[in-house]
Structure formats: C-alpha cells, structure tokens
C-alpha positions in Angstrom: 32.2 161.7 143.7 29.6 159.0 144.2 26.7 159.2 146.7 27.0 156.6 149.4 24.0 154.7 147.9 26.0 154.0 144.8 29.3 153.1 146.5 30.7 149.6 146.3 33.4 147.9 148.4 36.1 149.1 146.1 34.9 152.7 146.4 34.8 152.6 150.2 38.4 151.1 150.2 39.7 154.1 148.4 37.9 156.7 150.5 39.4 158.7 153.3 37.7 161.2 155.7 36.5 164.1 153.6 35.6 161.9 150.6 33.5 159.7 152.9 31.8 162.8 154.3 30.8 164.0 150.8 29.5 160.6 149.9 27.3 160.7 153.0 26.1 164.2 152.3 25.2 163.2 148.8 23.1 160.3 150.2 20.5 162.8 151.5 19.7 161.1 154.7 19.8 157.5 153.5 22.9 156.4 155.4 22.6 153.7 158.0 25.2 153.0 160.7 25.3 149.9 162.8 27.1 149.8 166.1 28.4 146.4 167.1 30.5 144.8 169.9 33.1 142.3 168.7 34.7 141.5 172.0 31.7 139.3 172.9 30.7 136.0 171.2 28.9 136.8 168.0 25.2 136.1 167.5 25.9 133.6 164.7 28.9 131.9 166.3 31.5 131.8 163.5 30.3 135.0 161.7 31.2 138.4 163.2 28.5 140.8 164.3 30.0 143.3 161.8 29.4 140.9 158.9 25.8 140.3 160.1 25.1 144.1 160.3 26.5 144.5 156.8 24.4 141.7 155.4 21.2 143.5 156.7 22.0 146.8 155.1 24.6 148.8 157.2 26.6 151.3 155.2 29.0 152.1 158.1 30.2 149.8 160.9 31.0 151.2 164.3 32.9 149.2 167.0 32.0 149.6 170.6 33.9 148.2 173.6 37.0 147.9 171.3 40.3 148.1 173.2 42.8 149.8 171.1 45.7 148.2 173.0 44.2 144.7 172.7 42.4 144.6 169.3 40.0 141.7 169.1 37.1 140.8 166.8 35.3 137.6 167.6 34.0 135.7 164.6 37.0 136.4 162.4 39.3 133.6 161.3 42.1 135.4 163.2 40.2 137.3 166.0 43.1 139.0 167.7 45.9 141.4 166.7 46.5 144.6 164.8 45.2 143.1 161.6 41.6 142.7 162.7 40.5 146.2 161.4 41.9 145.5 157.9 40.2 142.1 158.0 36.9 143.7 158.9 37.1 146.3 156.2 37.9 143.5 153.7 35.2 141.1 154.8 32.4 143.7 155.2 33.4 146.0 152.3 32.4 148.9 154.5 34.1 151.8 156.3 34.8 150.7 159.9 35.0 153.1 162.9 35.5 152.9 166.6 34.1 154.6 169.7 36.7 156.4 171.9 35.5 157.9 175.1 36.6 161.3 176.3 36.1 160.6 180.1 35.9 163.6 182.4 37.1 162.8 185.9 35.4 166.0 187.1 32.0 165.3 185.6 29.0 165.9 187.7 27.6 162.4 187.9 24.0 161.4 188.2 24.9 157.8 189.0 27.9 155.7 190.1 30.8 155.9 187.6 32.0 152.8 185.7 35.8 152.8 185.0 36.8 151.7 181.5 40.2 150.3 180.2 42.8 152.8 179.0 42.4 151.3 175.5 38.8 152.5 175.2 39.5 156.1 176.5 40.4 158.9 174.2 44.1 159.8 174.7 46.9 161.0 172.4 48.0 157.3 172.3 44.6 155.9 171.3 44.1 158.7 168.8 47.4 157.7 167.1 46.2 154.1 167.1 43.3 155.1 164.9 45.7 155.4 161.9 47.9 152.6 162.9 45.0 150.1 162.9 43.4 151.5 159.8 40.1 152.9 161.0 38.1 155.0 158.6 36.3 157.0 161.3 36.1 157.6 165.0 33.1 158.4 167.2 33.8 160.4 170.3 31.0 159.5 172.6 30.2 157.9 176.0 28.8 154.6 177.1 26.4 154.5 180.1 27.9 155.6 183.5 31.4 156.5 182.0 31.3 160.2 182.8 32.0 161.5 179.3 31.2 165.2 179.1 30.6 167.7 176.4 33.7 169.8 177.2 35.9 166.8 177.0 34.3 165.8 173.7 35.2 169.2 172.3 38.8 168.9 173.5 38.9 165.4 172.1 37.9 166.5 168.6 40.8 169.0 168.5 43.1 166.2 169.8 42.1 163.8 167.0 42.5 166.5 164.4 46.0 167.3 165.6 47.1 163.7 165.7 45.3 162.3 162.6 44.7 165.4 160.4 41.9 165.0 157.8 42.4 161.3 157.1 39.9 160.1 159.8 36.2 161.2 159.7 35.3 162.5 163.2 31.8 162.0 164.7 31.2 163.6 168.1 28.4 163.9 170.6 26.4 161.9 173.1 23.5 159.5 172.6 22.4 159.9 176.2 23.9 161.5 179.3 26.6 158.8 179.8 25.9 159.0 183.6 26.3 162.8 183.9 23.8 165.5 184.7 24.3 167.3 181.4 21.0 168.3 179.9 19.5 167.9 176.4 17.5 171.0 175.7 17.2 173.2 172.6 19.7 175.8 173.7 22.2 173.1 174.7 21.9 171.2 171.5 22.3 174.4 169.4 25.4 175.3 171.4 26.9 171.8 171.1 26.3 171.7 167.3 28.2 175.0 166.9 31.0 174.1 169.3 31.7 170.7 167.9 31.8 171.8 164.3 34.1 174.7 165.2 36.3 172.2 167.0 36.7 170.2 163.8 34.0 167.5 163.9 32.8 166.3 160.5 29.6 164.8 162.0 27.7 166.0 165.2 25.9 163.2 167.1 22.6 163.9 168.9 20.0 161.5 170.4 17.3 160.5 167.9 13.8 161.9 168.6 12.0 159.7 171.1 15.1 158.2 172.6 16.0 160.6 175.4 13.1 162.2 177.3 12.0 165.5 175.8 14.1 165.3 172.7 11.8 165.8 169.7 12.1 166.5 166.0 11.1 170.1 166.6 13.8 170.6 169.3 16.5 169.2 167.1 15.7 171.1 163.9 17.5 174.4 164.8 20.6 172.7 166.0 20.7 170.5 162.9 20.1 173.5 160.6 23.1 175.3 162.2 25.4 172.3 161.9 24.5 172.1 158.2 25.0 175.8 157.7 28.5 175.5 159.1 29.3 172.6 156.7 28.9 169.7 159.1 26.7 166.6 159.0 24.5 165.1 161.7 24.0 161.6 163.0 20.9 160.9 165.1 21.5 157.9 167.3 19.4 155.2 169.0 21.8 154.3 171.8 19.2 153.6 174.5 18.6 149.9 173.8 15.5 150.9 171.8 17.3 149.3 168.8 16.0 146.1 170.5 12.4 147.2 170.3 9.8 146.2 167.7 10.2 147.0 164.0 7.4 149.6 164.0 9.2 151.6 166.7 12.4 151.4 164.8 10.7 152.6 161.6 9.2 155.5 163.5 12.6 156.5 165.0 14.2 156.3 161.6 11.6 158.5 159.9 11.5 161.0 162.7 15.3 161.3 162.4 15.1 161.8 158.7 12.4 164.4 159.1 14.6 166.2 161.7 17.4 166.4 159.1 19.7 163.5 160.0 22.4 162.6 157.4 23.1 159.3 159.2 20.7 157.2 161.2 22.4 155.1 163.9 21.3 151.9 165.6 23.1 150.7 168.7 24.4 147.3 169.8 21.8 146.2 172.4 19.2 144.3 170.4 20.9 141.0 171.0 24.1 141.1 173.0 26.5 143.0 170.7 24.3 143.8 167.7 20.8 145.2 167.0 18.1 142.8 165.8 18.8 142.1 162.1 15.2 142.6 161.3 15.4 146.1 162.8 18.4 147.0 160.7 16.4 146.0 157.6 13.3 147.8 158.8 15.3 151.0 159.2 17.0 150.5 155.9 13.7 150.1 154.0 12.2 153.1 155.8 15.1 155.4 155.0 15.7 154.4 151.3 13.1 152.0 150.1 13.4 148.3 149.1 15.4 149.0 145.9 18.3 150.6 147.7 17.9 148.4 150.8 18.1 145.1 148.8 20.9 146.4 146.6 23.0 147.2 149.6 22.4 143.7 151.0 23.0 141.9 147.7 26.1 143.6 146.3 29.2 141.4 146.7 32.2 142.8 148.7 34.3 141.8 145.7 32.8 144.6 143.6 
C-alpha cells in the first residue's frame, strides 16, 4: 500500500474506500482536500474548477451543490450527464467525492431554513447514485441554513453503508452549524467522534481550529484522539469562507489543524465563486508537506 503522497493517477483509479483510507492514514496529516462547485461557471472559463484545484495541489476533489439527479460539471467538454464523474476522475487523476446533506425537518433552527433540491439531499435514492455515477467518496454534511443535524448525519452514515457497502469512503460531520442551534463544545465533539465512527464513518469531519467561535486545537485533541483510537480518520474543515482570506491565515489554519491531529485538511469553495483561491491551496499544500511534495503533486501528469 502506498501513502497518498506517493500515489499517481493510476493508483487512485484502482483504489476503493478502504484502500484510499489507508493511503490517507499513511500520509500522516499531509492530505489536502479541495471543495469545488461545478454547477456555476468556472473561474477559468473552459477549465473546470476541479482541474484548477488539482493543478494547485489538491489530493481529493469534493463536489458541492452537485445534483445527483441532474449531474453537471461546467468546464468539461461534455458538461452534463451521468458520465461527468468518470470524466472528472480521468481529467484530474484524483479521487472525486460529493456532498450529500442529511436534512432534519425537525431541526431547531437558528435562522431561516433554505430548501435544497432532492438531488442534493441524502436519501436511499441518492446514496444508490453514488455507485452508479462512480464517486470515490461521500461527505455527509450541511451547507449554511439547510438544517442538517448530527442525529441525521449518524443515520445517514448507516444508510450509505447499507446501500454502498465498503466501496465508498464515508466522511461525516459539520463544518459549521448549518443553520441549527447545535453546539460545538468539547463534550459534543467527543460524543460525535465516537458516534460517527460507531455508525460506520471512515472519516469524521470537525471544524478547523479558528473557523467556528471557540473551537481550538486544545478542544479538538480529545475528540480526534478518540476517533483515531477507534480506527477512524479526521478531516478538519475550513467551510466558513475563510478559504478566501489571505495566505498567512490559511497557513495558520493548516498548521493548527495538523497540530490538532487532522489526517485531512479541507479548504472550501468560497474563495472565488466555486473554488478557493488557488494561491491559498498552494499555501496550505506547502505548509502541510513542504515544497518537494507540493510541487511534485502539481507537476505529475495524470497519465502516470
């Protein structure tokens, strides 16, 4: 088994869920995930935001606002249809995942709810589409104001496992409150880490230190240690539009996350519309793994 730092496009093409998980674990905190929106016009016009993120060092590509019933990826030669995920995997040479949102109709909301299309919600139907479309991983999380709750995420993990088995890597958790009143405190994080791993998650998602008020490296350490003890991995996420801040801030967020114990560092899609600032992806990549591995990841052909 190769660590993710050494994986080329042909390695990623042959990996399924558990093999990808082990490659990430072996990377020792040097895995960078970029979240992108492909239903909007791409930053570079005729090149997709996924390809741009790959070019600046992303190991994993996560699609947000992707409608499982109406697949679309702007910037591809053929931007619509069930073949877009396979095309993205081929053109980027990277594992490709998607956000599905376990919406809780009974969630205690802190703000007005935003309704989202059925194709973005986690249901048995959209879970089945994960394999049909060829996704490598899924992230069960919530966008702002959607009313995704932690209990629904736990139920969603079990649903994906029942439908997809072990072929799809499952990431689960929230980057922010998603419009609910659910707290982020030390006891809650510890409980969530335990609950999500027991439900079948491969990777537990928490907010990165400094992104949600009061969430610090010290607060995250016990929860991350417990997830690791139970065999899970952790992704610390910047989903609060701070992916669009200056490079120094992004470097600090990346290093704080690695010191907290993150296996994956996530940068969201809100730098420019649909993708983080490319310079910030590169800054995070260099901070997490140094120029040698950062430039190697950028330079290696997807034909390898």
